[in-house]
GUBA-753720 format. One line per 8 residues: number of its first residue (from 1); their letters; for each residue x, y, z of N, C-alpha, C. Coordinates in pm, whole numbers, plus 32768, in hexadecimal, padded with zeros to 4 digits. Layout:
<pts>
NUM = A = X:Y:Z:X:Y:Z:X:Y:Z  ...
</pts>
This chain:
<pts>
1 = MRKGQRVR = 5A25:986F:2264:5969:98DD:22AD:58EC:9874:22C6  58D6:9887:235F:5894:982B:23A1:57FD:985B:2353  57AD:97ED:234E:5740:97E4:22EF:56CE:985A:238A  56AF:98B7:230D:5632:9929:2321:5683:99AA:235F  56F0:99B5:2371:5757:9A02:238E:572C:9A7C:231F  5708:9AFC:2329:570D:9B4A:22D8:5798:9BAE:22C1  5759:9B9C:2224:57F0:9BE1:21DD:57D9:9C75:21B3  582F:9CC8:21FD:5823:9D51:2202:58A5:9D66:2176
9 = PRGTQRER = 5872:9DC1:2150:58A2:9DEF:20C1:5912:9E2C:20E4  595E:9E1D:2081:59EA:9E51:2098:5A02:9F02:2064  599B:9EFE:1FF6:5979:9FAA:1FEC:595C:9FEA:2070  590C:9FBF:20B7:58A8:9FF2:213D:5920:A01A:218E  5977:9FA0:219B:59DF:9FD1:21FC:5A6C:A059:21CF  5A63:A042:2170:5AF9:A0A6:2126:5A85:A117:2129  59F3:A130:2110:59B5:A19B:2130:59C4:A1EF:21AF  59B9:A171:21F7:59D4:A1CF:229B:5A46:A1DD:22AF
17 = QRGTERER = 5A7A:A1A9:22AB:5B22:A1E0:22AA:5B39:A25E:2299  5B21:A279:2215:5B2B:A2E2:21CE:5AED:A356:2231  5A8F:A30F:225B:5A10:A3AF:226B:5A84:A3D2:230F  5AA8:A367:2344:5AD9:A35E:23C9:5B74:A3DB:23AA  5BBF:A3A4:2345:5C44:A423:2314:5C0B:A487:231A  5BA7:A48B:22BC:5B60:A516:2298:5B2D:A56D:2330  5AE0:A511:2366:5AC9:A587:23DE:5B55:A585:2447  5BCD:A545:2439:5C30:A541:2499:5C6D:A5C6:243A
25 = ERERERER = 5C96:A5BC:23BD:5CB6:A635:238E:5C66:A6A7:23B5  5BE1:A6CE:23CD:5B96:A746:23BE:5BB7:A75B:2454  5BC3:A70D:24DC:5BC9:A72B:2557:5C7D:A747:2561  5CD0:A70F:2509:5D5A:A771:2520:5D5C:A7E6:24C2  5D18:A801:2463:5CE1:A86C:2448:5CA7:A8D8:2488  5C52:A8AE:24D5:5C17:A908:2550:5C75:A92F:25BC  5CE5:A8B5:25DC:5D2E:A8C7:2613:5D9F:A938:2618  5DBA:A930:257B:5E2C:A9AB:2534:5DE8:AA12:2535
33 = EREREMDR = 5D49:AA4B:24FD:5D22:AAB8:2529:5D13:AACF:25C1  5D17:AAA4:2631:5D09:AADD:2699:5D91:AB15:26B8  5E01:AA9C:26B1:5E7F:AB06:26AC:5E8A:AB69:2669  5E68:AB77:25E8:5E93:ABFF:25B0:5E52:AC59:25F9  5DAD:AC3C:262D:5D8A:ACD2:2655:5DC0:ACB3:26E0  5DEE:AC82:2712:5E2A:ACAC:27A0:5EA7:AD02:277C  5F10:ACDC:2719:5F71:AD36:26CF:5F3F:ADBB:26AC  5EED:ADCC:2677:5E74:AE20:266D:5E73:AE8D:2710
41 = EREMDRER = 5E46:AE6A:2729:5E17:AE80:27C6:5EBE:AEB9:27F0  5F36:AE70:2801:5F87:AE80:2859:5FDC:AEDF:2811  5FB0:AEF0:2778:6004:AF74:2733:5FBB:AFBB:2742  5F4B:AFE1:276A:5ED8:B05D:277D:5F17:B088:280D  5F1B:B01D:285A:5F4C:B074:28EB:5FE6:B0A2:28E8  6039:B072:289E:60CA:B08D:28A4:60C0:B133:2853  6055:B15B:27EE:6074:B1D5:279A:602D:B21A:282B  5FAB:B1E1:2883:5F9D:B235:28CD:5FF6:B27D:292D
49 = ERWTEREM = 6052:B224:295C:60BA:B237:2990:612A:B280:295F  6147:B27B:28EA:61B8:B2C4:289F:614D:B36E:28A4  60E6:B38F:285C:60C5:B40B:285E:608B:B434:2902  60AF:B3EC:295C:607F:B420:29FC:612B:B461:2A0B  6188:B3F6:29C6:6204:B420:2A11:622F:B4AF:29BB  6211:B4B3:2931:6237:B53F:2905:61DA:B59C:2933  615D:B584:2966:611B:B5E5:2975:614E:B637:2A29  6197:B5FF:2A62:61D9:B5F0:2AD2:6256:B62F:2AC8
57 = DRERKRVC = 6296:B5FA:2A5F:6333:B647:2A41:6332:B6DC:29ED  62AD:B6EB:2991:627D:B76F:2976:623E:B7D3:29E9  620D:B791:2A46:61D5:B7F6:2AB0:625E:B802:2B13  62D6:B794:2B38:6344:B7DF:2B56:6364:B844:2B1D  6386:B829:2AA2:63BC:B890:2A5A:6369:B931:2A3C  62FF:B92A:2A66:62B4:B9BA:2A6D:62C7:B9E6:2B1B  6333:B9BD:2B36:6313:BA1F:2BE0:63BA:BA49:2B9A  639E:BAD0:2BEE:63F5:BB4C:2C13:6479:BB19:2C37
65 = VRERCRVP = 6505:BB08:2BF2:657C:BAB1:2C5A:65BE:BB20:2C96  6603:BB08:2D17:6637:BB5B:2D53:66EB:BB4F:2D3B  6736:BB9D:2D5D:67C2:BBA4:2DA5:6823:BB6A:2D47  67DD:BB7B:2CA4:6813:BB51:2C44:67EA:BB73:2BD8  685B:BBC8:2B62:6829:BC1B:2AF0:686C:BBBD:2A6E  6831:BBBE:2A13:6845:BB38:29B3:684F:BBA8:2903  6857:BC03:2943:683C:BC80:28D7:68DA:BCA2:28BF  6948:BC58:2852:69A8:BCC2:283D:69CE:BD1D:2826
73 = DCVDTLCS = 6951:BD99:27F2:6962:BE0E:27EF:694D:BE71:284F  6929:BE2B:28DF:68FA:BE62:291C:693F:BEED:2974  6946:BF68:297C:69CC:BF8C:29A0:699D:BFE9:2A51  68FD:BFA4:2A4D:68E0:BFEE:2AFA:690E:BF4C:2B5C  697D:BFC2:2B9B:698E:BF54:2C1C:6951:BF39:2C8D  68C8:BF62:2C52:688B:BF2D:2CD8:67F6:BEDE:2C8E  6804:BE86:2C02:67BD:BE74:2BC1:67B8:BDD4:2C12  675D:BDC7:2C24:6746:BD31:2C86:66CC:BCD1:2C42
81 = HAGLMADK = 6685:BD07:2BE8:6628:BCB1:2B89:666D:BC71:2B3D  660B:BC13:2B3C:6658:BB9D:2A83:65C0:BB35:2AA1  65E7:BB06:2A07:655D:BA98:29D2:6512:BAEB:29BE  645C:BA9B:2A0B:63E8:BAC9:29A2:6393:BAB2:2A33  6330:BB22:2A08:62DE:BAFC:2A5D:624E:BAF8:2A0D  61D8:BAE5:2A2D:615F:BAFD:2A2C:60E9:BAED:2AA0  60C2:BB77:2A91:6034:BB8D:2B05:5FC4:BB4A:2AB6  5F68:BB69:2B30:5ED2:BB07:2B19:5E7E:BB67:2AE1
89 = EEKPVGEE = 5E89:BBCD:2AF8:5DF2:BC5B:2B2A:5E36:BCAC:2A94  5DAA:BCC0:2A4B:5DC8:BD57:29D8:5DE7:BDC5:2A2E  5E62:BDFF:29F0:5E74:BE84:2A44:5E62:BF05:29A4  5E4C:BF54:29BF:5EA5:BFA4:2912:5F14:BFAA:2927  5F79:BFA1:28E6:5FF4:BFA1:28A9:602B:C005:290C  6001:C07E:2938:604C:C0D9:2944:603D:C0EA:29E6  6002:C077:2A0D:5FD5:C063:2AAA:6009:BFEE:2AF4  6053:BFAA:2AAB:609C:BF1A:2ABF:60D9:BF3B:2B52
97 = EDETDLNY = 60BB:BEE2:2BA7:6123:BECA:2C10:6147:BE41:2C08  61B0:BE2F:2C97:6212:BDEF:2C89:61CF:BDA5:2D0A  6166:BD5D:2CE6:612B:BD06:2D61:617A:BC90:2DB1  6210:BC66:2D70:6258:BC0E:2DA9:6298:BC52:2E00  62C7:BCA9:2DFD:6332:BCFE:2E66:62F8:BD87:2E76  62A7:BD8D:2EE6:627A:BE3B:2F11:630A:BE8B:2F21  6377:BE3D:2F7A:63D3:BE6E:2F7E:646D:BEAB:2F32  642C:BEA6:2EAC:6468:BEC7:2E28:6467:BF62:2E12
105 = TPPAQKSL = 64E9:BF8F:2E30:64EB:C02E:2DF0:6544:C051:2D72  6508:C065:2D27:654F:C072:2C9A:65CB:C0FF:2CB4  664B:C0CF:2C9C:66A8:C10A:2CBE:66B9:C1C0:2C74  66EC:C1F9:2D01:66E3:C2BB:2C9D:672C:C2BD:2C07  66CB:C2EA:2BD0:671F:C30D:2B4E:679D:C34E:2B77  6812:C330:2AF1:6895:C370:2AD6:6885:C3A6:2A76  68D9:C422:2A50:68FF:C451:29DC:6980:C3F5:2995  698C:C421:291D:69FF:C3B9:28D9:6A94:C3F5:292C
113 = QEIQELDK = 6A78:C47C:2930:6AF6:C49B:296D:6B2B:C489:29DB  6AC5:C46F:2A4A:6AD1:C440:2AEB:6B05:C395:2ACB  6AB1:C354:2A7E:6AE3:C2F0:2A5F:6B63:C2D9:2A63  6BC3:C30D:29F6:6C40:C346:299B:6CAA:C34C:2A14  6C6F:C3AE:2A7F:6CBC:C3E4:2ACD:6CD9:C372:2B53  6C3E:C31B:2B56:6C74:C2F4:2BE1:6CCF:C267:2BE1  6D2A:C24E:2C3D:6DA6:C1E0:2C7D:6E07:C20D:2BD9  6E3D:C275:2BC9:6E84:C299:2B4B:6F0A:C243:2B65
121 = DDESLRKY = 6F4E:C224:2BE9:6F95:C1D4:2C03:6FD6:C14B:2C0D  6F3B:C116:2BF5:6F39:C08E:2BDF:6F3C:C06B:2B7B  6FE1:C02C:2B30:6FD0:C002:2A9C:6F87:BFAC:2A61  6F2F:BF39:2AB5:6EF2:BEDC:2A78:6E9E:BF1D:2A7C  6E20:BF53:2AC0:6DD2:BFAC:2AA0:6DC2:C024:2A38  6E23:C05C:2A54:6E49:C0C6:29D4:6E2C:C071:294B  6E5B:C000:2928:6E79:BF8B:28B0:6DE7:BF88:2894  6D9C:BF67:2909:6D15:BF28:290F:6C9F:BF79:28A4
129 = KQTLLGAG = 6CA3:C00B:290D:6C6D:C089:28E4:6C86:C0A1:284C  6D2E:C0AE:27ED:6D3D:C0C5:27AD:6D12:C065:2726  6D00:BFD0:275A:6CC1:BF75:26F4:6C29:BF96:26EA  6BD6:BFAC:2773:6B55:BFC5:2724:6B59:C032:2714  6B84:C0BD:2720:6B60:C129:2717:6BB1:C178:26A8  6C08:C11E:267A:6C82:C155:2635:6CD4:C1C5:2656  6D26:C1DD:2617:6DBC:C220:2632:6D96:C2B0:2625  6D29:C2F4:25CC:6CF5:C350:25B3:6C4B:C3AA:25F8
137 = PVVADPTI = 6C41:C433:2604:6BB0:C40E:2604:6B5F:C416:25A5  6AE0:C3CF:2592:6A96:C3C7:254B:6A54:C412:2523  6A5D:C452:2485:6A37:C4CD:2441:69A7:C4A8:2418  6921:C4DD:2438:68AC:C48F:2419:684F:C51E:23F7  680A:C519:2381:67BB:C58C:2397:6751:C588:23F3  675A:C612:245C:66D9:C62E:24BB:6655:C620:24A6  6613:C619:2403:658F:C60C:23E1:6573:C5A0:23FF  65C2:C519:23E0:658A:C46F:23DD:6589:C475:2460
145 = PNVQVTRL = 6540:C40F:2456:6505:C3C0:24DF:658B:C383:2516  6576:C37A:2596:6605:C331:25FD:664A:C2A5:25BB  65B2:C27E:25C5:658C:C1E3:25B1:6546:C1D4:2518  65AD:C15B:24DF:654E:C156:243D:654F:C09C:246A  64D9:C08B:2446:64DF:BFE5:243C:64A2:BFC4:238C  6504:BFA4:234C:651B:BF7F:22B4:64F1:BF1A:2277  64F4:BE7D:22E8:64E1:BE04:22B1:64BA:BDC1:2304  6464:BD3F:22D4:643F:BCC2:2331:6431:BC58:22E9
153 = TLMCDQAP = 645E:BC0E:2302:64AB:BB6C:22DB:645E:BB0B:2310  63FB:BAB7:22F8:642C:BA3A:2328:645F:B9DE:2302  64BF:B9A2:2334:64F4:B94E:2311:6502:B8A7:2342  6500:B85B:22C1:64E6:B7CB:22CC:653D:B789:225D  6563:B737:22A9:65D1:B6E0:224C:65A7:B680:21D9  64F4:B667:21FC:64AB:B5FB:21B0:6483:B69D:2142  6462:B6F3:2151:6451:B754:2109:6453:B73B:2079  641B:B743:1FFB:6462:B74B:1F6E:64A1:B7B1:1F39
161 = GPITMDLS = 6488:B858:1F8E:64C1:B898:1F5C:64B6:B8FF:1FC9  6504:B963:1FFB:64FE:B9D4:2029:6447:BA13:208C  644C:BA18:20E3:63CB:BA77:2113:63C9:BADC:2177  63E3:BB81:20F3:641A:BBEC:2114:63B3:BC2E:2132  6390:BC99:2193:6310:BD35:2167:6388:BDAC:2186  6397:BDEC:20EB:63B4:BE7B:211C:6374:BEC8:2164  63AF:BF2B:21C4:6355:BF4E:21FD:6387:BFD1:220B  63D4:C008:21AC:63E4:C090:2176:638D:C0D5:212F
169 = GDLEALKK = 631A:C06D:20E3:62EA:C0AB:2060:6250:C0B7:209F  61C6:C0A0:2048:6167:C0B2:2059:6120:C035:20C9  611B:C074:214D:60BE:C00A:21AC:6042:BFF1:21A0  5FE2:C04A:216F:5F68:C02F:214F:5F83:BFBA:20E9  5FD4:BFB4:2080:5FC1:BF40:2020:5FEB:BEB9:2041  6044:BEE1:209C:606F:BE64:20F5:5FF8:BE19:2160  5FAA:BE5F:217B:5F2F:BE54:21D7:5ECB:BDD7:217B  5EE2:BDF6:20FA:5E78:BD94:20C6:5ED9:BD23:2068
177 = KSFTMKEG = 5F74:BD0E:20A3:5F8C:BCA9:2066:5FB2:BC18:20D1  5FCB:BBD5:204E:5F8A:BB4F:20DD:604A:BAED:20B5  6088:BAA5:2114:60BD:BA4A:2106:60AE:B9C1:212C  60D2:B96A:20E1:60E6:B8EA:20FF:6153:B8BD:215B  60EE:B87D:21D0:6180:B7F6:21F7:612D:B78E:2213  6192:B710:2222:6175:B691:2219:614E:B67E:22AE  60ED:B62F:22CB:60A9:B602:234E:6149:B598:238B  6152:B5A5:23FF:6197:B570:2462:6227:B56D:2442
185 = VDYRVKIH = 6237:B5D9:2412:62C3:B5EE:23FC:630C:B62E:245A  6377:B63C:2465:63E8:B69F:24BF:6415:B716:2487  63ED:B78E:24B1:6432:B7FF:248F:6469:B87B:24F3  64A0:B8DB:24B4:64A5:B91B:2521:6496:B9E7:24C2  648B:BA35:2520:6494:BACD:24EB:650F:BB0B:24F9  650F:BB4C:2488:6597:BB6B:247C:6551:BC38:2463  659F:BC7B:24AE:656F:BCE8:24A0:65FA:BD6C:2469  65D9:BD9F:240D:664B:BDF9:23FB:6626:BE7B:241A
193 = FKVNRDIV = 6654:BEEA:2444:6634:BF5D:248C:66FF:BFE4:2491  66C6:C048:2483:6722:C09F:248D:66FA:C107:24FA  67A0:C14B:2552:6782:C188:25DD:67D6:C201:25AA  6790:C278:2572:67EF:C2C4:252F:683F:C33B:25A6  67E7:C34D:25F7:681D:C3D0:2629:6853:C390:26BD  67DD:C362:272E:681E:C372:27B6:67F1:C2F3:27EC  67F6:C2F0:2841:67FB:C23E:287D:677C:C218:28B9  6765:C1BC:288C:66C4:C18F:2885:66BA:C137:28FB
201 = SGLKYIHL = 666F:C133:2984:6675:C0A8:29D0:6601:C060:29BE  6606:BFF9:29E5:6589:BFAD:29EB:6529:BF86:299C  656F:BF84:2902:6529:BF4C:289F:64E0:BEDB:28A7  6447:BEC9:285F:63F9:BE36:2864:63B8:BE33:27DD  63D8:BDCC:27D6:6356:BD88:2754:62EA:BD4C:2792  624B:BD93:2761:61E4:BD65:27A3:61AB:BD03:2726  6179:BCB6:2736:60FC:BC68:26CF:60B7:BC2F:26F9  6041:BC57:26DF:5FB7:BC5F:26AE:5F82:BBFB:265B
209 = TYRKGIRV = 5F44:BB97:2663:5F20:BB2A:2615:5E62:BB02:261B  5E49:BB34:25BA:5D96:BB25:25A0:5D76:BB04:252F  5D08:BA9E:2547:5CAC:BA51:24F0:5C56:BA24:2505  5BFE:BA88:24AE:5B49:BAB2:247D:5B34:BB00:24F8  5BA7:BB44:24FE:5B76:BBD3:2573:5BAB:BBAE:260D  5BD1:BB4E:260A:5BF5:BB05:26BE:5C82:BAF4:26F5  5CCE:BB3E:2731:5D4D:BB2F:273D:5D65:BAA7:2799  5DA3:BA78:2735:5DAF:B9DE:2762:5E3F:B9C6:279A
217 = DKAVYMVG = 5EAE:BA31:279D:5F2F:BA2D:27C3:5F71:BAD3:27FB  5FEB:BAD0:282A:6011:BB2C:2847:608F:BB16:2880  610E:BB51:282D:6192:BB3D:2851:61CF:BBBA:2871  621E:BBD8:28E7:6274:BC4D:28FA:6307:BC17:28EF  634E:BC67:289A:63F1:BC0A:2884:6404:BCA7:28AE  6484:BCA3:2931:64FA:BCEE:295E:6576:BCEF:28F2  6552:BD77:28D7:65CD:BD7D:2859:6645:BDB7:28AB  6640:BE05:2904:66CD:BE5E:2941:66BB:BEE2:2920
225 = SYGPRVEE = 674C:BF19:2955:6770:BF9C:2924:67D1:BF97:28B0  67B4:BFFB:285D:6803:C047:2805:684B:C08F:2807  68D1:C0B9:27B7:68F8:C13A:2796:6908:C148:26DE  68FE:C1C1:26EF:690A:C1F7:265F:6990:C1D0:261C  69A0:C17C:2595:69FE:C164:2545:69C4:C164:24AC  6A1F:C14A:244F:69EA:C179:23B9:699E:C0EC:2391  69DF:C077:23CF:6992:C00F:2398:692D:BFC9:23D4  68EE:BFAD:23C1:6854:BF69:23E3:687D:BF24:243A
233 = HEFITPVE = 6838:BF29:24BE:6818:BE90:250E:6793:BE36:2504  67D5:BD93:252C:679B:BD40:250B:6780:BCF8:2594  66DF:BCE4:25AD:66C6:BC73:2607:6665:BC22:260C  6691:BBD9:263D:6643:BB19:25F6:660A:BAEC:2683  6585:BAB3:2640:6548:BA85:26D3:656F:B9F6:26F6  654F:B99F:2742:6542:B92D:275A:6501:B8B2:26F0  6524:B843:26E1:64D8:B80B:2689:646C:B7F6:26CB  63FA:B80B:267A:637F:B7D2:2691:6347:B73E:2631
241 = EAPKGMIV = 62CE:B720:265C:6295:B6CA:25EC:61F8:B6FF:259F  61ED:B6DF:2528:619D:B726:252D:6116:B6B6:2516  609B:B704:2532:600A:B692:253A:6003:B61B:24FC  5FD5:B5E2:2536:5FD5:B52C:24B1:5F60:B505:24EF  5F2A:B4B7:2484:5E91:B47E:2465:5E2C:B4CB:240C  5DBE:B47A:2419:5D44:B4A2:23BB:5D1A:B51D:23FD  5D0C:B4FB:2449:5CC1:B589:24B7:5CF9:B624:24D5  5D67:B62C:24AD:5DBB:B6A6:24E2:5DE4:B6C2:242A
249 = RGSYHIKS = 5DEA:B657:23D6:5DE4:B6A5:234F:5DAA:B73F:232A  5DBC:B790:22E6:5D92:B812:22AB:5DC4:B875:22E3  5D7D:B8D7:22B5:5DC4:B991:22A1:5DBD:B998:2328  5E3B:B9F3:2359:5E3B:BA4F:23DC:5E53:BAAB:23B5  5E2F:BB3B:240F:5E3B:BBBD:2403:5EAE:BBE0:244F  5F22:BBE8:2447:5FA6:BC27:24A1:5FAD:BCB3:24BD  5F7B:BD03:252A:5FD4:BD88:2567:6033:BD87:25AC  60C4:BDC6:2536:6136:BDD7:2583:6157:BE72:25DC
257 = HFTDDDKT = 6174:BE7E:2626:61AB:BF02:2680:624E:BECB:269F  625D:BF49:268F:6304:BF55:2692:632A:BFEC:26F0  6334:BFA5:2769:6332:C01F:27DA:63A6:C02E:283E  639F:C07D:28A9:641F:C060:2918:63D3:C06F:29A8  6417:C072:29F4:640E:C0B7:2A90:63B2:C11F:2AA2  63D2:C159:2A45:639E:C1EA:2A55:630E:C20A:2A1D  62DE:C178:29CD:625E:C173:29A2:623C:C1CB:2918  62CD:C1E0:28CF:62A9:C217:2855:62BD:C1DB:27DF
265 = DHLSWEWN = 624D:C1F7:27A5:6220:C194:273C:6288:C1A7:26BB  62BF:C165:269B:632C:C175:265B:6305:C141:25A9  629F:C0D6:259B:6275:C0B3:253D:6218:C05F:2554  6181:C072:2536:611D:BFDF:2507:60FC:BFE5:24B8  60F7:BF3C:246B:60C4:BF3A:23E6:606A:BEA1:2402  6031:BE77:2397:5FD7:BE0F:23B7:5FD0:BDA0:2333  5FDE:BD51:232E:5FE6:BCE4:22B5:5F92:BC59:22F1  5FB5:BC26:2282:5F78:BB89:226F:5FBC:BB12:2261
273 = LGIKKDWD = 5FB6:BABD:22AE:5FE8:BA51:2293:5F69:B9C1:228A  5F8B:B976:223A:5F44:B906:21F3:5F75:B8A7:223B  5F51:B840:228C:5F9C:B7B6:22A8:5F22:B751:227B  5F7E:B6EB:2220:5F73:B687:218C:5FAD:B630:21A5  5F64:B5C0:215A:5F93:B53C:2182:601C:B501:212E  605E:B596:20E0:60AB:B58F:2086:60E7:B608:2038  6157:B61F:2042:61B4:B6BB:2012:611B:B6B0:1F9B  614D:B672:1F2D:6103:B6B6:1EC4:6079:B6A5:1E94
281 = E = 6029:B68F:1EFA:5F8C:B688:1F1B:5F3C:B709:1EF5
</pts>
């Protein structure tokens, strides 16, 4: 070492090195935080895209589909409605209008005897009508309604148990009862009903959803036309996804109506549905 050269303490140099390393580590941590923030933003963008796609898919389902009937028990050869509709404007249930197809005319009502007499020489059609209507006439009490809705079930594979409401009992008590559904799950609605005497055309299930007194959703399911038989008929709606997120959790009031082309109110009832974070909340 040359004379007069200042000696630099080794401890000070090591401190500077450690300080530099800490600064580099903090910079790397800031970089990792920026990457995590970018990942969160990308995930939010993907979630918004998925939400938009789901909403578009729901909107497509809410269009009345023509030229095809997906109801297996439909006995109306002119029935061409299938799928799900949703109208945007509030109207009384008895005054529903098909705004998506103003040219649609409900088919003429035919008695059960007339249906059985049609195309008697067509063996395949005869067997088809026999499968739907039975081999003999259905004997029913003339004092009971022609259409009786007996049960509604919310079908969900993730549910811990069946979610079923009895519609043959006290509907006022049902109005005070609440059912629970976990947010974001896929579900379908299954309706059990009976046709006792005459063929009924253009059955549909109307589902109005309210939250805090404001209507937030409306769906009209085209059920189809059915003939009388001893066994119950079943109708299952397309798959829907329950609302998801903290904002949509809460209690919803449902007004359900089972009607037809003649605007006959076969049954109207009200019930409550709670969207929660988990089933057991």
